[in-house]
C-alpha positions in Angstrom: 100.2 -42.3 124.7 98.2 -42.9 121.6 96.7 -40.2 119.5 93.2 -41.1 120.8 94.3 -40.9 124.4 95.9 -37.4 123.7 92.7 -36.3 121.9 90.5 -37.5 124.8 92.8 -35.7 127.3 92.6 -32.5 125.4 88.8 -32.7 125.1 88.5 -33.4 128.8 90.7 -30.5 129.7 88.7 -28.2 127.5 85.4 -29.4 128.9 86.7 -29.0 132.5 88.1 -25.6 131.8 85.0 -24.4 130.2 82.8 -25.7 133.0 85.0 -23.9 135.6 85.0 -20.7 133.5 81.1 -20.8 133.3 80.7 -21.4 137.0 83.2 -18.7 137.9 81.5 -16.3 135.6 78.1 -17.1 137.2 79.6 -16.7 140.7 81.0 -13.3 139.7 77.7 -12.1 138.1 75.5 -13.1 141.1 76.6 -10.1 143.3 75.3 -7.8 140.5 72.1 -9.7 140.4 71.7 -9.6 144.2 72.2 -5.8 144.1 69.7 -5.4 141.4 67.1 -7.6 143.2 67.6 -5.7 146.5 67.4 -2.3 144.7 64.2 -3.1 142.9 62.6 -4.6 146.0 63.4 -1.6 148.2 62.4 0.7 145.4 58.8 -0.5 145.7 57.6 2.5 147.8 59.1 4.9 145.2 57.5 3.0 142.3 54.1 3.2 144.1 54.6 6.9 144.7 55.3 7.4 141.0 52.3 5.4 140.0 50.1 7.6 142.2 51.3 10.7 140.2 50.2 9.3 136.8 47.2 11.0 135.3 46.9 8.2 132.7 45.8 4.9 134.1 47.4 2.9 131.3 50.8 4.5 132.0 50.6 3.6 135.6 49.6 0.0 134.8 52.4 -0.4 132.3 55.0 1.0 134.8 53.8 -1.5 137.5 53.8 -4.4 135.1 57.4 -3.6 133.9 58.6 -3.2 137.5 57.1 -6.4 138.8 58.1 -8.4 135.7 61.7 -7.3 135.8 62.0 -7.7 139.6 60.5 -11.2 139.7 62.4 -12.3 136.5 65.7 -11.3 138.3 64.7 -13.4 141.3 63.9 -16.4 139.2 67.2 -15.9 137.2 69.2 -15.7 140.5 67.7 -19.0 141.6 68.6 -20.7 138.3 72.1 -19.3 138.3 72.6 -20.5 141.8 71.9 -24.2 141.0 75.6 -24.9 140.8 75.7 -24.5 144.6 73.5 -27.6 145.0 76.2 -30.0 143.4 78.8 -31.2 145.9 81.3 -32.0 143.2 81.1 -28.4 141.9 81.5 -26.7 145.3 84.5 -28.9 146.2 86.2 -28.2 142.9 85.6 -24.5 142.3 86.4 -21.5 144.4 82.9 -20.5 145.4 81.4 -18.6 148.4 80.9 -21.1 151.3 77.3 -20.1 152.1 76.3 -19.5 148.5 73.9 -22.5 148.7 72.1 -21.0 151.7 71.8 -17.7 149.9 70.2 -19.5 147.0 67.8 -21.1 149.5 66.8 -17.7 150.8 66.2 -16.5 147.3 64.0 -19.6 146.6 62.2 -18.9 149.9 61.3 -15.5 148.5 59.6 -17.1 145.5 57.6 -19.4 147.9 56.5 -16.4 149.9 55.4 -14.6 146.7 53.4 -17.7 145.8 51.7 -18.2 149.1 51.4 -14.5 150.2 51.4 -11.1 148.6 54.4 -8.9 149.5 53.2 -6.1 147.2 50.0 -5.6 149.3 50.7 -7.3 152.7 53.2 -5.5 155.0 54.0 -8.7 156.9 54.9 -10.5 153.7 56.9 -7.5 152.5 59.0 -7.5 155.6 59.5 -11.2 155.4 60.8 -10.9 151.8 63.0 -8.0 152.8 64.5 -10.1 155.6 65.1 -13.0 153.4 66.7 -10.9 150.7 68.9 -9.1 153.3 70.0 -12.5 154.8 70.6 -14.0 151.4 72.7 -11.1 150.3 74.8 -11.2 153.5 75.3 -15.0 153.1 76.6 -14.4 149.5 78.5 -11.1 149.7 80.5 -11.8 152.9 82.1 -15.1 151.8 82.5 -13.8 148.2 84.3 -10.6 149.1 86.2 -11.7 152.2 86.8 -15.3 150.8 86.9 -15.6 147.0 88.0 -12.1 146.1 90.5 -11.5 149.0 91.9 -15.0 149.0 94.9 -14.3 146.7 96.1 -11.2 148.5 95.2 -12.2 152.1 98.0 -13.1 154.6 98.2 -14.2 158.2 95.0 -14.7 160.1 93.0 -13.0 157.2 94.3 -15.8 154.9 92.9 -18.4 157.3 89.5 -16.6 157.4 89.6 -16.3 153.6 90.4 -20.0 153.1 87.5 -20.9 155.5 85.0 -19.0 153.4 86.0 -20.6 150.1 84.4 -24.0 149.2 87.4 -25.5 147.5 89.7 -24.9 150.5 87.1 -25.8 153.1 85.4 -28.9 151.9 84.6 -30.2 155.3 82.1 -27.4 155.7 81.2 -26.9 152.0 79.6 -30.3 151.6 77.4 -30.3 154.7 76.3 -26.8 153.9 75.5 -27.9 150.3 73.3 -30.7 151.6 71.7 -28.3 154.1 70.8 -25.9 151.2 69.4 -28.9 149.2 67.3 -29.9 152.1 65.9 -26.4 152.7 65.1 -26.1 149.0 63.4 -29.5 149.0 61.2 -28.6 152.0 60.3 -25.2 150.4 59.6 -26.9 147.2 57.3 -29.4 148.9 55.4 -26.5 150.6 55.0 -24.7 147.3 53.8 -27.9 145.5 51.4 -28.7 148.3 50.0 -25.1 148.2 49.6 -25.2 144.4 47.9 -28.6 144.5 45.5 -27.4 147.2 44.6 -24.0 145.8 45.7 -24.1 142.1 47.8 -21.0 143.0 44.7 -19.0 143.9 44.7 -17.6 147.4 40.9 -17.3 147.4 40.6 -21.0 146.9 42.4 -21.5 150.2 40.0 -19.1 151.9 37.0 -20.9 150.5 38.4 -24.3 151.6 39.0 -22.9 155.1 35.5 -21.3 155.5 33.7 -24.1 153.8 32.5 -21.9 150.9 30.3 -19.7 153.1 
């Protein structure tokens, strides 16, 4: 082996190790992010109650802006951090939760609901977002805890279940689920793009178009 070949092998190893470390770190950070998103979403009634107690309108507005900003920023961050679940080569190489891509699709669906509806004012939209967040959290936490985390210590039948819930050891399911998640996000993205082009992101424009401007 020449010096150049050895150098290329070392660089390739460092790059591959760095990539797996980054993806593993993101996978480990996502449960914390999911908990924060769920906590902030379910805390909305408490925040609204606190706002109602403010005697200074500016303070109430600032609290609401901070709450909404942090909550929605975490949702967007969760979608961005979950992009690794949309690459088949990544899910077949790394030890990731089997249904992590579907969980990411649920999180993206929350953003679409927030674009089209108003979960902060509409009870139906609030319940829809709550259901999507709950489903997404289950799709991520169950395979992450039972699969990724318990895999090294599991034995017997639990080992088989654990292997099934890890992408690297269940590629026959991991790849189809990855493409299913990509398809779901593509459909949701098309819906969001169509709505934005039609209304410019303004719900009142859709109402005007439906009523003919009357």
